[in-house]
N, C-alpha and C positions, 0 to 999 in steps of 0.2 A: 590718457584716460584717468579718471579719478577712481579711487578704491574706497568704497563706503560699506556700511552696514554689515551684512552677513559675510562679505568677502574679508573684511577686517578680522572677523571672528575666526574664519578659517586660517588666515595668515597667522594669527596669534596662537591658535591651537597647534599649528604645525611647528612653530618655533619653540613652544613650550616643551615639546618632546626632544628638543635639541639644545638644551641649556649648555651641555658640554661643548657643543660646536660654537655657540655664542661666546662662551668664556674663552675658548681657544682663540677665536678671532680677536677679542679684545686684548688678550695677553700678547698676541703677536703684534698687534697694532701699537701697543704701548711699550714694546721691547726696545727701549732707548737708554743708553748710558746717561748718567747725570752729568751735566756740564754747567758752567756758570751762567746765571740768569742775566740776560741783557734786556734793555728796555728801549722802546721806540719813543724817544722824547719823554714827555711827562706821563705816558701811559704806564700802567703797572706791568711787570714782567708777565709774559704769557697772556696778555690781554686778548679779549675776544672782540672782534669787529664783525660787522655784517656787511654783505653786499646788497645794494639796492640801486642798480645802475640807472633806473628809470626816473629818478626824481626830477631832473630838469625838464624832461619831456612832459611829465604830469603837470608840473607847475606852470609851464608855458601854456598849455591848453587852458588851464584855469585863468591865467592872465588874459588870454584872448577872449574868454567868456565874460570877462569883467568881474570875476569872483574875487572877493577880498582875501580869501585864503584857499589853500589847496588841500582838500580832505585827504587824498591819498598820501601826500607828503606829511601832513600832520600825523596821520595814523602810523605811518612807517617810523617816523622819528620818535614818537611817543612810545611805541611798542619796543623799539630798539633800546630805549632808555630803561623801560620796565624789565626787559630781559637781562639787563646788566651789561649790554654791549657798550664798549667805551667809545667806539667810532663807527661810522658808516662809510664804506667805499662806494663812490658813485661817479657818474660821467660829468666831466666839464667840457665835453665836446659834442658836436652834432653838426655835421658838415654837409651842406649841399642841397638836400631835398627833404621833403616832409614838413608837416605843420609845426614842428618844433625846432627846425634847423637854426643854429646860432650863426654860423658863417655860411651865407647863401651863395657867395662868389668870393674869389680871393680878396681877403681883408675887407669884405662887405658884410655887414652884420644886420640881423633882424633885432630891433630894439626890444620887442616883446619877448622874444626868446631869451635875450640876455636878462630881462627882468624876471623870467622864470628861474634862471640860475641865481639871480640876486635873492629871490625869495628862499631858495634852498639854503643858501649860506646864512641868511638872517634867522630862519626858523631853526636851523640846527643849533645855533648859538642859544636861542631861547630854551630849547629842549635839553641843553647841556650835553649834546652829542658832537664830537669832533668829526671832521670829514677828511677822507683821503680822496683827492680829486685827480682823475685821470684825464690827460690833455688830448688824447687822440686814440685811434684804434688801428691795429695792424689789419684787422679783418674788414670786410665791406660794410658791416652794420654801422649805420650813422655816418657813412662817408668813407672812412678808412684811408689807408695809404693809397689805394687806387684813385680816390678822388683828388688827392694832392698831385699825383703824377699826371692825371688828366688835366687838371687846372694849369699845369706847367706847359701843356701842349706837347708832351712827349707821346710818341706813338704807342698804340696798343697797350694801355695800362691794364694791369691784372690785379687780382686780390693779393695782398702781401707783396706788392711790387718792390723789388730790391732797390730801384732807383730813388725811392723815398729816402733811403739812407745815404745815398751817394751823389745825387744830382745837385749841384750848387743852387740852382734856382728853386728847387723844392725845399731844400734845407733853409734857404733864406726866407721863403714864404712861411714855413712852419715856425721858425724862431720869431719872425715878425708878428705872426698871429699870437704866439705865447706872450710876447711883450705887450701887445694890446690888451689881451685878456687879463693879465695880471695887473695891468695899470688901471683897469676899470674901477670906478667908484660905485659901490653898491647903492642903488636908488632907494632901498628900503632903510638901511641903517647908516649910510654915508661913509662906510669903511672901504678902503681900497683892497681889492682881492689879495694883492701881494702882502698885505699886512693884516688880513682878516683873522681874528682870533678863533673863528670856528674851524679854520683849516689847520689840520695837523701836518699834512704832507701832500705833495704833488707827485704824480707818476708821469714819466715822459711819454709813455704809450702803453696801451693795453696789449700785452703779449707780443712784443716785437720778436720776430724770428729771423734767422740769418739765411734763409733760402736765397740762393743766387749771389751771396757774398763770399769773401775769401774764407778758406777753411779754418784759418787761425782766429777769426773773429776780430781782426784789426779794424776793418771798416766800421763794424758795429760799435766798437769801443770809441772810435773817433767821433761818430755820430752822438753817442752818449755824452762824451765830454762837451761837445759843442752845445747841444740842447740843454743839458743840465746846467752848464755855466750860465745860459740865458735865463733859466728859471731862477737860479741863485741871484742873479743880478736884480731881478724884479721882486723876488720874495726871499730876502736874506734871512728872515726869521723862521722860515718854514723848512721842513725836511723834504728831501728829494730822493725818489727811487726810480728805478728803470721801468717797473711794471712787467718784467719778464717772467718766464715760467721756470727757469732754472736749468735749461738745456746747456750743454757744454760741448767743447770741441774734441774732448777725449775723456776717457773714464779715469784719468789720473786724479788721484785724490778721492775717488769713490770706490765702492766695493765692486770692482770690474766684473769679477766672476758672478756675483749675484745678479748684476744688471744684464749681463749677457744671457742669463737663463730666464730672468723675470720679464724682460722687455727687449727682445733682440733688436738692436739697430735703431731704436726709435728715439733715443734720448741724447746721443752723442754724435750727431751727424755734421757738426761744424757750422760755421757761419756766424754763430753767436756764442760767446763764452761767459757763463755765469761768473767765473773767477775773475776774468779780465774786466768785465763790466763793473762788478762789485768793487774792484780796486780803484775805480775812478775817483780822483780827489773831489769831484763835484757831486758824488753820490753818497748819501748819508746812511742808507740802509739797503740790505740785500732784498731782492724780490723773488718770490717763488709761487708757482701754482701747481696743483696736482689733480689731474683727471685720469686715473689709471685706466679706465675703460677706453677713453679716447687715445691714450698713449700706447695702447697695445700691451698693457701689463697682463700677464696670465692671471686668471681668476684666483687660482690657489696661492699666488704670490702677492695678492693685493694688500693684505694686512701688513706683511713685512716690508713691502715696497714703500708704503706710506711712511712707516717708521724710519726707514733708511733715507728716503727722499728728504724728510724733515731734518733728521739728525745730521746727515752728512753735509747738507747745505748750511745748516747752522754752524757746524764746525769750520767749514771753509770761510763763511762770512766772518767768524770770529778771528780767523787768521788775519783778516784785513781790519780788525778792530771795529766791526760793524754788526748791528743787530739784524736778524732775519725776520721779514714779514711774509707770512704765507697768505698772499692776497686773495687766493681762491683755492678751494678744494671741494670736491663733491663726487657723489655716485648717483647714477641715474635712478629716477623714481619708478619708471614703467618697464624696466627690463633689467636683467642681471640679478643683483642681490635683493633678497626680501627686506622689508622694512626693518625687522629686528636685527638682521645681519648688518645692515647699514648703520643702525644705531650703535651696535657693538664696535664697529670700525671707527665711527666718528668719536665715540667716547675714548677708545684707545689712542687715536691720533692726537686728541687734545691732551691726554695724559703724557704722551710722548713729547708734545710741544713743551709742556711744563717741565718735564725732566731734562730735556736737551737744551734748554735755554732759548727756545724760539721766543722772539719778542712779542709777536702778535699773530693771530690767525683769523681768517674770515671765511666761513662757509658760504658757498654759492647755493641759492640766493633767496633772500628774504622778501616776502610779498605782503602787502596789505590785503585785507579779506576779500575785496571785490576783484582783485587781479586774478584772471583765470589761471587755474593750475596747468592747463594745457599749453600755455605760452612759453614755458620753460621746462626742460626735462629734470630740473633739480630743485624746484620750488619747495619752500617750507613756510609755515605760518605761525602766528600766535592769535588764533581766532577769538573774536569778542565772545565773552561769556564762557570760554573753555578753560580748563586747566592746562598748564603748559605741557603736561604729560599726555594729553589727549592724542590718540594715534593720528587724528586728522591734521595735527600740527607738525608731525614727524619728528622735529628735533628741538622744539622750543625749550623743553626741560633740560636738554643737554647743553644748550647755550647758557642757561642759568647756572648749571653745575660748573661748566668751564670758567665762566666769569667769576664765580665765587672762589675758584681755585687760584685765579690770577693774582699775582703779587704776594703769594703766601710763602715764597721761598726766601 
C-alpha cells in the first residue's frame, strides 16, 4: 500500500519523539573501522549506483509500439544522473515467455526484444550513466535457472535448480548464449555489446545460491570460473562479478559469535563460498546483497548486522585484492521499520560503506514516477516537481548525500 497525507504526518510525529532511537540506529549502522578505499574501475570510491531491473522490459514494449523513445527508460536514466548515481544495475536477461522475452527458445531470439536492450545501452551512454548488466537469474522471474534446466530436457526442474551449475548441457547452453549476446552489434549506435562504453560490468547471475551443491562450494566455483572466462573472452575490457549475495560455507573470517546470535543458521549453510568465488582469477570484484528481513536477521541486530556484512566482506575481498560491490540492499516499505528508521539505517550503512572501503553500493530499487509502488516492496522515487527530501520519495535525498560523499577519501 501507499502511505500518504495524514498518515505521513503521524509517522513523522512518532519518530520526532524518538530522535535518540534514530541516532542510535544510524550510529550502529555506521560502526565500521576505516579501511583503504577501493574503486570499481573508473567509478569513485564508495560510488552510489541504482537498481532499475526493468529497463529492457520497458524499452521492448515501446519498440513493439513503434515509439521512437522509451519514456520510462529516459526518466529513470535522467533522474539517476540527477541524483548523482554513477551507474544503474539492470537486467540483460529475459528468458522464455512474456512480451519482452529476449531468448524465446534455446539460442532463439526475439529481435525486437534485443532492440529494447540496444536502446537501454545507447540511451545510458547519452545520459552519462554506466550500466552493470546481469546475464541471468537464479530465481524464476524472467525465466531463471529452472528455464535452462527445462530447456535441456532434464526432469522436474525447480526454482534455483542445482543442475544449472553442474549439467554440461546446461552450462554449454548458458555460455553459448552469453557469447551470442556479448557479440551482438547494437542497432542504435553500431557498438558491440562486449565493447560498449556504457557497460561498466557484467554479472554472471542474479543471486546464485548453492542449494543442492557440495558443502565446500567447489562446484559453484568451477561454474564461476567457466562462465566468467567466457564473459572475459567476449568482453575483455569490462569488469566481471558473480552477482552473489555473500553467503559462505563457514563463519571463518567473519564474526561468528555475532552472526550466530543475529541470524542463526541462515548465512553459512554451504554450497557457495563468497571467499572461494571472489578468489577466481576471472572475477574482478566481489559481489554482495543485504536483505536482513529476508535473511532472518533479528530486528534489534539489523543496524549492526548491516555494518558487519559490509565491512567483513570488504575486508575478505581486499585479501584477494578486489573491490566490493554491494549490488543490492533494502528494507521493506510496508512492514517492519518505519520510514524514518529505514532512513537512519540507510544513511548509516552508506557511511559504513565509505569508511570500510566498499567500492560501490546500490539500494533496491529505483522507479520512474508512473511505476506502481505496489509492484515492489522496496521501491523509492524522485518524483517530478518534488524536493529530493519529500517523504514520498523515501530515499532520494540520501542518494544525493551518499553520492556527494563518494570519492572524498
